[in-house]
C-alpha positions as CSV (number, residue, x, y, z in Angstrom):
1,M,63.3,42.2,75.6
2,K,64.3,43.6,79.0
3,R,61.0,42.4,80.5
4,S,61.7,38.9,79.2
5,I,65.1,39.0,80.9
6,L,63.6,40.2,84.1
7,V,61.0,37.4,84.0
8,T,63.8,34.9,83.5
9,M,65.7,36.3,86.4
10,M,62.7,36.0,88.6
11,M,62.2,32.4,87.7
12,A,65.9,31.7,88.5
13,L,65.6,33.3,91.9
14,T,62.4,31.6,92.9
15,A,62.6,28.3,94.8
16,I,60.6,25.4,93.3
17,V,57.5,25.6,95.3
18,S,54.1,24.2,94.5
19,A,50.9,26.3,95.1
20,Q,50.8,26.3,98.9
21,G,47.8,28.3,99.9
22,I,48.2,32.0,99.4
23,L,45.4,33.3,101.5
24,M,44.3,35.8,98.8
25,S,42.4,35.1,95.7
26,F,43.7,36.2,92.3
27,D,40.7,38.5,91.9
28,D,41.5,40.2,95.2
29,F,45.2,40.5,94.1
30,K,44.0,42.2,90.9
31,A,41.7,44.5,92.7
32,T,44.4,45.5,95.1
33,M,47.0,46.2,92.4
34,K,44.6,48.1,90.2
35,V,44.2,50.8,92.9
36,A,47.8,50.7,94.0
37,K,49.9,53.8,93.0
38,I,53.4,52.6,92.3
39,P,55.6,55.8,92.4
40,G,57.1,56.5,89.0
41,Y,55.5,53.5,87.2
42,T,52.6,52.6,85.0
43,Q,50.9,49.2,84.9
44,M,51.7,47.2,81.8
45,G,49.2,44.7,80.3
46,D,47.1,42.2,82.2
47,M,48.1,40.7,85.5
48,E,49.0,37.0,85.4
49,Q,48.2,34.0,87.5
50,G,50.8,31.2,87.6
51,S,50.6,27.8,89.2
52,S,52.1,29.2,92.4
53,D,52.1,33.0,92.1
54,Y,50.4,36.2,90.9
55,T,52.3,38.8,88.9
56,A,51.7,42.5,88.0
57,S,54.1,44.2,85.6
58,Y,55.0,47.9,85.4
59,F,57.3,50.2,83.4
60,N,58.4,53.8,83.3
61,N,59.7,56.2,80.6
62,M,63.3,55.3,81.5
63,E,62.7,51.7,80.1
64,D,62.8,50.4,83.6
65,Y,60.6,47.3,84.0
66,L,59.2,46.3,87.4
67,L,57.6,43.0,88.4
68,I,55.6,42.6,91.6
69,K,54.8,39.0,92.6
70,L,52.9,37.4,95.3
71,E,54.1,33.9,96.0
72,A,53.6,31.1,98.5
73,Q,55.1,31.8,102.0
74,A,57.4,28.9,101.5
75,A,59.1,30.6,98.6
76,Y,60.6,33.2,101.0
77,A,63.5,30.9,101.9
78,G,64.6,30.8,98.3
79,Y,65.3,34.5,98.3
80,T,67.4,34.6,101.4
81,K,70.7,33.4,99.8
82,N,73.2,36.2,99.3
83,A,70.6,38.7,100.5
84,K,70.6,41.0,103.5
85,P,67.9,40.3,106.1
86,F,66.0,43.2,107.8
87,T,62.6,44.0,109.1
88,L,60.2,46.1,107.0
89,D,57.1,47.5,108.8
90,G,57.2,44.4,111.1
91,N,57.6,41.9,108.4
92,K,60.7,39.7,107.8
93,A,62.4,40.9,104.6
94,V,65.6,40.4,102.6
95,I,67.1,42.6,99.9
96,S,69.8,42.3,97.3
97,T,70.9,45.3,95.3
98,Q,73.6,43.6,93.4
99,G,73.5,43.3,89.6
100,E,70.9,41.2,87.8
101,N,69.6,39.6,91.1
102,A,68.5,42.9,92.6
103,M,65.2,42.4,94.4
104,L,63.2,42.8,97.7
105,A,61.3,39.9,99.2
106,V,58.9,40.3,102.1
107,E,57.2,37.5,104.1
108,I,53.5,38.4,104.7
109,T,52.3,36.0,107.4
110,G,48.8,37.4,107.3
111,L,48.4,36.0,103.8
112,K,50.8,33.1,104.0
113,A,52.6,34.7,101.2
114,T,55.9,36.2,99.9
115,L,55.9,39.6,98.2
116,V,58.7,40.1,95.7
117,V,59.7,43.3,94.0
118,A,62.2,43.1,91.2
119,A,63.3,45.7,88.6
120,S,65.4,45.6,85.5
121,K,67.5,48.4,87.0
122,S,68.9,48.1,90.5
123,K,67.6,50.6,93.0
124,D,68.4,51.9,96.5
125,K,66.9,50.1,99.4
126,A,64.5,53.0,100.2
127,V,63.0,52.8,96.7
128,Y,62.3,49.1,97.0
129,E,60.7,49.7,100.4
130,A,58.5,52.5,99.0
131,I,57.3,50.3,96.2
132,A,56.5,47.4,98.6
133,R,54.5,49.8,100.8
134,A,52.7,51.2,97.7
135,T,51.3,47.8,96.8
136,N,49.3,47.8,100.1
137,L,49.8,44.0,100.2
138,M,52.0,44.0,103.4
139,T,49.0,45.0,105.6
140,K,46.6,42.6,104.0
141,K,45.1,39.7,106.0
142,A,43.1,36.8,104.9
143,K,39.4,37.4,104.6
144,S,37.1,36.0,107.2
145,S,36.9,32.2,106.8
146,D,33.4,31.8,108.3
147,W,31.8,28.6,107.0
148,P,28.5,28.9,105.0
149,A,25.5,28.4,107.2
150,E,24.2,25.5,105.1
151,I,27.1,23.3,106.4
152,P,26.5,22.7,110.2
153,S,29.6,22.5,112.5
154,S,29.2,18.8,112.8
155,C,29.9,18.4,109.1
156,R,32.9,20.7,108.8
157,P,36.5,19.3,108.6
158,A,38.9,21.0,111.0
159,G,41.7,23.1,109.7
160,T,42.1,26.3,107.7
161,M,39.2,27.1,105.4
162,V,40.4,29.5,102.8
163,S,37.2,30.3,100.8
164,Y,34.0,28.9,99.4
165,T,31.7,29.3,96.5
166,K,28.0,28.6,96.4
167,Q,25.6,27.9,93.6
168,A,22.1,26.5,93.0
169,S,22.3,22.9,91.9
170,E,20.8,21.2,88.9
171,T,21.2,17.8,90.4
172,E,18.0,16.1,91.4
173,G,17.5,16.2,95.2
174,V,20.2,18.7,95.7
175,R,19.3,22.3,96.5
176,V,22.8,23.9,96.8
177,E,26.3,23.0,95.8
178,I,29.1,24.5,97.9
179,T,32.8,24.1,97.0
180,V,35.1,24.7,100.0
181,T,38.8,25.3,99.7
182,M,40.9,24.0,102.6
183,L,44.6,23.9,103.3
184,M,46.1,20.4,103.7
185,S,47.4,19.6,107.1
186,A,47.6,16.7,109.6
187,E,44.6,18.2,111.5
188,F,42.5,18.3,108.3
189,K,43.3,14.7,107.4
190,A,42.6,13.5,110.9
191,S,39.3,15.4,110.8
192,V,38.2,13.9,107.5
193,K,39.0,10.4,108.9
194,N,36.9,11.1,111.9
195,L,33.9,12.3,109.8
196,R,34.2,9.1,107.7
197,S,34.1,7.0,110.9
198,K,31.1,8.9,112.4
199,F,28.9,9.0,109.3
200,E,28.1,6.9,106.2
201,D,31.3,6.4,104.3
202,N,30.9,5.5,100.7
203,G,34.5,5.7,99.6
204,S,34.1,8.4,97.0
205,F,31.9,10.5,99.3
206,V,30.6,10.5,102.8
207,T,27.0,11.2,103.8
208,L,27.0,13.5,106.7
209,A,24.2,14.9,109.0
210,D,21.0,16.1,107.4
211,R,21.9,14.0,104.3
212,I,24.7,16.4,103.3
213,M,27.2,14.8,101.0
214,M,31.0,15.6,101.1
215,I,33.1,14.8,98.0
216,Y,36.8,15.2,97.3
217,L,36.8,16.8,93.8
218,N,40.0,15.2,92.6
219,G,39.6,11.6,93.5
220,E,38.5,9.2,96.2
221,L,38.5,10.3,99.9
222,D,41.4,7.9,100.5
223,D,43.5,10.0,98.1
224,L,43.5,12.9,100.6
225,N,46.1,10.9,102.6
226,T,48.7,11.2,99.8
227,C,47.5,13.8,97.3
228,C,49.0,17.0,98.7
229,K,51.7,18.5,100.8
230,D,50.9,20.5,104.0
231,G,49.8,24.0,103.0
232,E,48.5,23.0,99.6
233,K,44.9,23.8,98.7
234,V,42.3,21.1,98.6
235,E,38.7,21.4,97.3
236,L,35.7,19.7,98.8
237,L,32.3,19.7,97.3
238,F,29.2,19.6,99.6
239,Y,25.8,18.7,98.2
240,I,23.1,20.4,100.4
241,P,19.6,18.7,100.0
């Protein structure tokens, strides 16, 4: 019951922010939290992935429930109202220790994320800080975003590449399929437009150098102009012959 109240409180505190490119995968979040030692707490149940956040739940023998969330960086502004700003280990942070809205929020620029610590029972500032440090999330940075060697530089859109996955293809004439996750930006859109003008543009896909095909997974290439806000994740599929 108390956990459900805490979840409701967190939802009320959170600004309405769509998924805007946390530079950490859910798998990496889970791996980090599994080895984290939160002082005085035991992990409770499975970790959860929402549309714009990751959540880990904890409890102790005093029936005190704790939620640790990693949200989009843009969510940070939603926590600043009626909270006291300060700096925590070089990161911008705000804290509120008043009543049901007690929480700590930390902006983690290295992950383009916001770390939020909220408990069902209010705590001293030092306790919130110790919990935030124990997550090991504040020192994390995005993994190297090196492009796969199969996609030459002349075929790569400019902008922030978050991650990619690679698999053997069952499509005739295609050797490898690579799904690349980018962050939407003006630079990215301009770069895609440039690639389409330089190479063979077929509307739903563009044939690049070495017969590599680039496809937008959620529609036509023109849809990239209006589909997403800056900072949101975009998936492109590359067919490597």
